[in-house]
N, C-alpha and C positions, 0 to 999 in steps of 0.2 A: 514236688521237684520245683525250686525257684526259677524265676523268669531269666531269660537271657540277659547277660550283662551288656549294657550298651555303653556305660561310662565309667572309667578307672581314675580313680583319684589317690593320686600320690601324696603323703603327707610330708612335711619337712618344714624348715624355717627359711624364710627368703634371705637373700645376701650371701656374697661369697665368703665371708667368714664362716658360714655353716655348712657349705657345700660337703666336707667329708665327715660331718658329725654322725654319731651313730643314729640319731634321731632324725636324718635325712633320708633314710633308705627308701622312703616311698617314692621321694623326688627323683632318686637315682633309677629305680625300676621304671619309672615314667620315661625319663630320658632314654633309657635302653629300649624301651617299646617303640620309641620314635626312631631310633635307629634301624631296626629291622623292618622286613617286609610290611606294608600296610595292613593293618586289622581293621575290621569293621565296628571300630571303637571310638568314641570320643576319649581324649585323654587329657586330663586336667591337674595342674600343679596350683594351687590356690597361693599364689605369691603375694597377693596383696595385703595378706595378713600372716601373724605368727601362727605356729601349727594349732596352739590352742583356741584360737578363735576362728579356725577353719570352717565351722558349722555353717555360719551366713552366708559366706560366698558359694559353698557347695550346694546348700539347700536352694539359694537364687537360681545357680545353674540347672539344678534338678527340675525347678518349676518352669524355667525359661524353656526348656526342652521338652517338657510335657513328660518326664519320666516319672515311674514308680521308684520309691527308695529301692526298693527290692532289685532294681534294674542298674543298682550303684555297685562298684567294688572298691572298698577303700584298702589301701596298701600303706601298712605302717611298720615301725620297729616294735619290738616287745622284748623286753628285759626278762619276763619269766619264762621264755623260751631259750632253750640253750643255742648259743651261737650257731649258725648255720642251718637251723631247722626253720621248717615252715609250718603254718597252719591256716588253712583254708576253712573258713566258717560260713555258713549261710546267714546266721543271725547270732544275737548274744550281747552280753554287757559290753561295756568298755574295758573291762579287766584294769580299770584305773589308768589306762591312756586317755590324757587330756584332750588330745586331738580329735580322736574317734568320740570321747564324749561329746565333744563339742557338735559333732554331726549328728549323732544320735538325738541330742536335746533339740537341734535347730529343725530336725526333721520328724521329732517326735515319735520316732519308733527305734525298736531294737532289731527290726528286721531288715538289716542292712547287711549283705555279704562282706566280708572282709579277709583280707590275706595279710596275715602277720609273720614278719620277718625277724626271727631269734637273733638277739643281741648280749644276751645274758650268759652267765649270771652275774650280777652287780656284785663286785669283790666285797668282802667283809669290811666294815669301816669306811665305805665310800658313800657319798650321798647320792642318790638314784638320779636326782636332776644334775648333778655334775657329772655322772657317768653318761648319760644319753647327750650331753652337750660338749662331750669329747671326742677328738678323732679315734678312729679304730689305730691301733698300734700296727706298724709295719709288718709285724710278725702275722696279723690276721687278714691282711690285704687280699692274698688269694683265696681264702675260704669266703671273704665277704664278696668277692668278685664272682665266686661260683654261686654263692646264695642268690645274688641279683640276678644272675642268668637263670637259675631254677625257678627263681618267681617269674621272670618273663615266660620262662617254658608253660609254668602253671597257668598263667592267664590265658596263653594259647590253646592249651589243651582243654581249659574250660570253655572257652568261646567255641571249640571245633567238635569236642567230643562229649561234653557234658561236665557237669558238677561230681558225679560219682568217679569218673576216670580221673578227674583232677585230684580230688581228695584222696583216693586209693593210691595214686602215684606219688603225690607232694607231701600230703600230712605224716612225714617220717621224721626219724631223729636225722640230726645231722651227719653227714659221712665222716 
């Protein structure tokens, strides 16, 4: 069983022009966690760098706080997961996500828990980089908001009831 999570890092890109992009779901989850009742967690959005370079500030914070890499939860988007679905994992590869890969490289381990939020699939003929750097269409706004709320609930269940309870409840297909 992995250690208790002490730090939740939401991935995104800094600046107002990126706020509603698909790639900024990690930031939006952190913002929503801040709005709710206080949790015994450190919450961090690495806003001094773009997502693909998030590893250095995350590793610096992990070291400064004296945390193990396994006490970190990274929240990020994933276009290989259908829109609205969540995937909690205790370890694994980056799955091609450059921000997550930067963190894995900086901490020197794949033993980092993560919560992926589905934004896929990428439509045929659309560049994946352009897809993640675009806003969600208005027609998906409610589904995205529900997914963010489910991600917040997943973090809370994980911290209160444990990994098995959170994975059993939230690792499912989108409604």
